[in-house]
N, C-alpha and C positions, 0 to 999 in steps of 0.2 A: 503494499499499499504506500503510495506516495502522497506526503503532506505539502501543501502550498500554504504556507502561512506568512504573514507580513513581518516585517522586522519588529514592529511594535506590538503589543498585546493589550488587549482589553479585558484582562482577567480580573477586573475589579469585583465581580460578583462572586459571592461564597458558594462553592459547589456543594451539594448535598451529600451527606454521608450514605454508606451503603443501605443503612436501615431505612432511611428516607426513601432511597431510590426503590428499594423492594416494595415499600408501601405504595409508592405511586404506580408501580407495575402492577401490583395486586388491584388497585382501584381501576386501572385501565382495563384489566381483564373483566372486573365485574361490570364496568359501564359497557364493555362490547357485548356482554351477554343480553343486554336489553335491546339491541337494535338489530333489525333485520335487512337493513339496505346499507350500501356503501358509504353515502353521504353522511348519513347520521352518525355511522361508526368513526369516521375519520374526525368529525365534529367532536365526539366523546374522547377521542384519543388526545386532540388538540387541547381541549380544556384541561385534561388530567396533566399534560406534559408541561404546561405552562410555567410551573415553577421550577422544575428539575432540568428542562430543556427549552430555554426561551426560544421563540421563533416569531417572526413576522408572517412566514408562509410555511405551510406544511401540506405535503401531498403524498398519496399512494398511487402508483401506476401499475396496472396489471397487463401482462402478457396475453395476446390473443392468439388465434391461429394465424398461419400465414405470414408471421414475422412482423406482426404489427402490434403496437401498444392497444390493448384492448379498451382501456379506458383511463382517465386520471381523475382522481378525486381530491378536491383541495379543501383547506380550511385556512382561515385567514384572508389573504388576498386570493382573488379568483383571476386565472390567466386563461390564455388560448389553449393551454395543456388540456384544460378540461372543458373549454367552451367551443373548441373547434369541432366543426360538424364531421370531420372525416379523421379516422385513425391515422396516427403518426407512425410511418415506419420506423423500426427499430435503428435502422442505419441513419436516420436524421435526428434521433433522441440526443440531448447532450449528455445523457447518462448512459449511452450505448455500451460502455465498457462494463458497467454493472449488469445490465440487461443481457448481454452476450456472454456473461459468466468470466470475463477476463479479471475482474476484481469483485471482491465481497463488500467493499467499502471504499468510499472516496470522500475527502475532505479538502476544502479550498478556502483561504482567506479572502480571495476575491475572484469570484467567478467570471467577472467581466474582464479580467486579463489572463485568465488561465486558458492555456490553449486546448486543453482537453475539452472545454466547453465551446470553443469557438472554432471548430473545424468547418470546412466548405459543406455546405448543404445542411448544416445543423438548424434544427427548429428550436433556436435559443433566444429568440427575441423578448420572451416574457423576462429573462434574466436582466436584460438593459432596460426594458419598459418600466419593470417594477423595481430596479436597482437591487437585486437579489444578489448580494456580494459573497458573505459569508454562507458556506453551504455544506451540509453532510448528506450522504447517501449510503444506504445499507441494503444489500440484497435481501429479498424475501425468499427463503427456500423451503421447498417441500419435498422431503424424500431426496435430498440433494439436488433437485432441479429448481432453477430460478424461475419464479412465476411473477415476479415484479420487484418493486423497489419502494422503499420508504425514504422520503427526503424530508429535510427541514432547512430553512433559510433565514438570514437575518440581513437587514439593511447594513449593519455595521461591519467594516471589513476586520478580519482577524478575530472573529468572535468565538469561534469554536476551537477545541482543542482535543487530544487523544482521549481525554475522559468522556467528553460527549460523544465521540465516536463509538466507544464502547456501550455507553447508554443507548445510542441510536441502534447499534446491532441487536441489543437485548429486545428493544421495541420492535424491531423488524421480525426477529424470532417469534415473538408473541402474536404478531398480527398476521404471519403468514398462513398459519393452519386455519385461522378463522376467516380471513378473506377468501382462502382456497375453498373452504366448505361453502361460503356464502355465494361465490361465484358458481360452485357446481350446483348449488340449489336454484340458483336463477337460470342457469343453463338448462337444467331438467324441467323447470317450470315453463321456460320458453319453448322448449322442444315439445312438451306435452300440449301447450296451447297450439303450436303449429300443426301438431298431428291431429289434434281435434278439429281444427279449421279445414286440414286437407281432407279428412273423413266427411266433414259437412260439405265441403265443396264436392266431393266425389258422389256422395249420395244426392246432393242436388242435381249434379248433371245426370246422374243415373235416372232419377225421377223425370227431369226434364227430356232426356231422351226417350224415355217411355211414352211421355205424354205427346211429344213430337211424332212418335212412331204412330200412336193412336190417331193423332189428327191427320197424318198422311193417309193412314188407312180409311178414315171417314171421307177425306177429299177423293180418294180413288173410287169409293163407293158412290159418292156424290156424283162425280163425272160419269161413271158408269149408268146410274140411274138416268142422268139428263139424256145421255145418248140413247138410252133404251126408251124413255117415256116420250121424247120428243123428236129426235133426229131419226132414230130407227123407225119410229111409227110413220113419220112423214115420207121416208124413202121406200117404205113398204107400199104404201098407198101410191106412190109415183110409179112404182114397178108395176103394180097390178094395173093401173091405167094404161101404161105403155104396152102391156101384154095384150090388152084388147084390141090394139090397132097394129099389132106387129105384122100381120099377114096382109095388110091393105095399105092404101095411101091415107094417112091420117088427116082428118079435117083440122083447120087452124083453132076451131073452137076446142077440139080435143086436146091439142098440144098445149094451149094457152095455160089450164090448170096445172099440167105437169111442170112447165117452165117456172111458173110462179112458186110451185111446191119446192123446186130445186133451189130457188133463190132463197126461200126461207131456210132450208137446210144449211146452205151456206152460211148465211147470217147466223144460225143457232150454232153452227161449229165454231164460227169466229167467236162467238160469245164465250162459248166453253173454253177455247183455246186462251182468250184474253184473261178469263178468271184464273186459268191455271198458271198462265206466265205473263207477267206484266210487260209486255213489249214496249209500250211508251216509257216506262221507267229505265229500261235498258238503253233505248235509243236517245231519249231526250234529257233524262236526268229525273231526280226524285219529285222536285216540285211539279213538274209537268206530268209525271206519272199519277201523282196524287190528283192533281186537277182533273186529268182525263178520267180517272176512276170515279172522282165525285159526280162529273156530268153523266156518266154512264150510269151509275148506281141510282142517282136520285132523279133522273130525268122524267120519270113518269109518276113520282110519288108526290108531287106539290110541296116538297121540301126544299127550302131555300138552303144555299150553302156558300160559305166564304172560304177563301185560302189566303192566309197572310204568310208570306216567306220572308222572313228576315235572317236567314241563315247564311246569305252570301255564298251560296253553292257548297256548304260545308258537307252536306250529306254526300254529294256526288265525289268527294275526295276520299270515301270510305272504301273498304272492300267490297266487291259486288254482293257477297253473300250477306253482309251487314245491311246494306241497302235494301235488299229483298226481305230480310227479317223486319226492318223498320217499316217497309210498305205493307207487309202482312198484318203488323200490329195496328196500323192506322186503318187498314181495310176491315179488320174485325172490330174495331171500335165503331166505325161508321155503320157497319152492318148491324151491330148489336142496338145502336141507338135507333136506326131505321125500324128494326123488326119489333122492338120491345118498348121503345120509349115515347112514340108518338110525338116526335119534335116538329116544330116548324121551321126550325133554323139549326144547321150544323156548322161549326167553325172548326177549321183546322190551323194551328199555328206552328210554324217551324222557326226556329231561332238558336241563338247560343248565347250563355251567359259569359261574365266576365272571366270566369274559371276556364272557358274554352269549351265547356261542355255542351253537347248537343241537346237541344230541348225541343220536344213535340208535344202539343196539346190537342185534344179532341173535345170540343165543349158542344153540348146540345141544350136545349131548352124544354126538354121533354118532361115525362113524369118521374124521372129520377129512379132510384132503386125501389123496388117493391119490398114489403117486409119479408116474403118468402120468395126469392128469386125463381124464376122458372129453370128448370134443369138445363135447357138449352144455352140459356144466358149464362149460368154458371160455367158451362163448358167453354163458352167463348171467352169468359174472363180467365179461365185457367190456361187457355191457349195462349193469350197475351201475356200472362204472368210466365209461362214456360219460355216463350220466345224472348222475353226480356231477360231472364235469368241466364239463358244460354248465351246472350251476347254481353253479359254483366252490366246491364242497364237497370236503373232504378224504376220500378212501376208503381204508379198511384192512381186510385180509382175511387171517387168518392162523389156525394152530392155536391152540387155548386153552393156557394154562400146564398143564403136564403131559402134552400131545399128545392129550388126549382131547377131540374136539369142535372146532368152528370159531367163531370171532368175527368178525362183520362190524361194522365201526365206521364211524360217518359223522359228520363235523363240519361244519356249516354256520356261517361268521360271521354274525352279525347285527348290523347297524348302518347308520350314514349312508352309510359308504364301502364297504359290503359288497353282495354280490349279493343277499342275504337280507334285504331291506328290510322291516321291519315296516310294516303299514299303519296 
């Protein structure tokens, strides 16, 4: 161990005897037993050490995986060592010799002049910003492995000596198993929470996939029924009509009904295809797709509709699968209102908030929720909830203020860490 002490000494204070030191260490041990978080523990240590090891700043840093300082906990002055948002690499720590196991203790009379603390790339500006000149550092060891370091500092130069180093090492030995156990407990708790959240997400996705499968099966059956009930029946009548004139020259009045029937079949097939695949959405964008759908779905209902798009094309920057999922939710909300709420007006709003999240609202002035919703309506709501969950969007459905009408609100986070990542 190398000592860097100034030529003068500030040893005017009276050093405590062995019995007093033992008493303080015992009180530190008792104080630690009552705290279950790092910050409260280091504050308790600081309070008990004030008489035997005076300091203006005291901290414990713990090593994490990947060669980084897992965290720094400070008492007295608070610096960027604990306030920084990112872990500090051990290679940039001013006490890297301790953390790498090269030394078990370090003491300096003036860290602002000591080259061990001022190497290139050192994260040492708190030393200069807070004038932490006299410093002691002691390794925290568990089963011979360095898990972190205990440090204390004074503004005065040349404040600490060999006796203080011995006391600091005793404190580090006492803190090491406690902080190690506390860190292990917090790691286990964090892992348990992450596993629980993972299971919940997995269960939610499983349930969502099941409901989506059920919905797709219902959609397949609906298309089959539409084709059977309308298109197939029309084609059968046309075929029979044409069979009656197969062997002779057909009269114009005989062919006209067949031609009209074929036109109806074509129109009906187009409707079924449009319902199954939103072509306008893919060709012209989300807002145009919603507008086209509103015009077709509400054309013969007497229901007025409005579309307000303040999204500046945000939806069209999303992945195509996301756009289709959002379109289907809007489609389901409008269909629910049309079939069950008896509205006179349906409004669709598309926009984004200051947080960048995409927001879609469907409002109607209809009857709102019935006390016991019909089974079909409940199924539609579940379909919307499932689609929202599968794209990590927040889904909200409730009566509008005043009790008249319904509001469906959907919020999709957009950004690098969100599911709705813009292309």
